[in-house]
C-alpha positions in Angstrom: 0.0 0.0 0.0 1.5 3.4 -0.9 2.1 6.0 1.8 -0.5 8.4 0.3 -3.3 5.8 0.4 -2.2 4.6 4.0 -2.6 8.3 5.1 -6.0 8.4 3.6 -7.0 5.2 5.5 -5.6 6.6 8.7 -7.6 9.9 8.2 -10.7 7.9 7.9 -9.9 5.9 10.9 -9.1 9.0 13.0 -11.8 11.1 11.7 -14.5 8.9 10.4 -17.3 10.4 8.1 -21.0 9.9 8.6 -20.7 9.0 12.2 -23.7 9.0 14.5 -27.3 8.1 14.4 -29.6 8.9 11.5 -33.0 10.2 13.0 -35.0 9.5 10.1 -33.5 6.1 9.2 -35.8 3.5 7.6 -33.5 0.6 8.3 -31.0 -0.1 11.1 -28.6 -3.1 11.1 -26.1 -4.3 13.6 -22.9 -6.3 12.4 -20.2 -7.8 14.6 -16.9 -9.6 14.2 -16.8 -12.1 16.9 -13.1 -12.9 16.4 -11.9 -9.4 17.3 -14.8 -7.7 18.9 -15.4 -5.1 16.3 -19.2 -3.9 16.2 -21.1 -1.6 14.1 -24.7 -0.2 13.9 -25.6 1.0 10.5 -28.4 3.5 9.7 -29.9 3.8 6.3 -32.6 5.8 4.6 -33.6 4.0 1.5 -36.4 5.2 -1.0 -39.0 3.0 -2.6 -36.7 2.3 -5.5 -34.0 1.0 -3.4 -31.7 4.1 -3.7 -29.8 5.0 -0.6 -30.6 8.5 0.3 -28.5 8.8 3.5 -26.3 6.6 5.7 -24.8 6.9 9.1 -23.0 4.6 11.4 -21.5 4.0 14.8 -19.6 1.5 16.7 -16.4 0.3 18.1 -13.6 -1.2 16.0 -10.1 -1.4 14.9 -8.6 1.3 12.5 -9.4 -1.0 9.5 -12.9 -1.5 10.2 -13.5 2.0 11.2 -11.7 3.4 8.0 -13.7 0.9 5.9 -17.0 1.9 7.3 -16.3 5.6 6.7 -15.1 5.0 3.2 -18.1 2.9 2.3 -20.6 5.2 4.0 -19.4 8.0 1.5 -19.7 5.7 -1.5 -23.2 4.3 -0.5 -25.2 7.6 -1.0 -27.1 7.8 -4.3 -26.4 4.2 -5.2 -28.8 1.2 -5.1 -28.9 -1.1 -2.2 -29.0 -4.0 -4.7 -25.7 -3.1 -6.1 -23.9 -3.3 -2.7 -25.7 -6.5 -1.8 -24.7 -8.2 -5.0 -21.0 -7.3 -4.9 -18.5 -10.0 -3.9 -16.1 -9.4 -1.0 -13.3 -9.1 -3.8 -15.2 -6.2 -5.4 -15.7 -4.4 -2.2 -12.0 -4.7 -1.2 -11.1 -3.5 -4.7 -13.4 -0.6 -4.3 -11.7 0.3 -1.0 -8.3 -0.5 -2.4 -7.6 -3.0 0.3 -7.2 -6.3 -1.8 -3.5 -6.5 -0.4 -4.4 -6.8 3.2 -4.1 -10.1 5.1 -7.3 -12.4 5.4 -7.8 -11.5 9.0 -7.8 -7.8 8.3 -10.1 -8.3 5.4 -12.8 -9.5 7.8 -12.5 -6.2 9.5 -12.5 -4.2 6.3 -15.6 -6.0 5.1 -17.7 -5.8 8.4 -19.8 -2.8 7.2 -20.4 -4.4 3.8 -21.5 -7.7 5.5 -24.1 -5.7 7.6 -25.5 -4.3 4.4 -25.7 -7.7 2.8 -27.7 -9.1 5.6 -30.8 -7.2 4.7 -33.2 -9.8 5.9 -32.0 -9.0 9.4 -32.6 -5.3 9.1 -34.8 -3.7 11.7 -37.6 -1.6 10.0 -37.6 1.6 12.1 -41.0 2.0 13.7 -42.9 4.9 12.1 -40.5 5.5 9.1 -43.3 4.8 6.7 -45.4 7.5 8.3 -42.6 10.0 8.3 -42.1 9.3 4.6 -45.6 10.2 3.9 -45.6 13.5 5.9 
């Protein structure tokens, strides 16, 4: 990994983007990596067409999982949830420019994406449909 990209990853790890709760989220997902203790809570606002309108997240994790969550949260807005659900782990690592990291670190880098892929486990936020209609 070149030094410039390493600095970019460290910047996202130290100053994560889209951190916090999303008050008008339509879906909330929790993801955890039992082998290292990383855990994330992902908040999404998705329209009827499956386009991600807003995303935030919060949690505790290593520098790699924090940076990857931050980077992916920036890339998600405006794209379809189906796009991200259908991507392979290799596709996501390529998108993050993290193909070269060790398999144990790849688990950390993929935690946020794995949360997105487990959509059947999403909690629909109570009242979100009512808020959408107002």
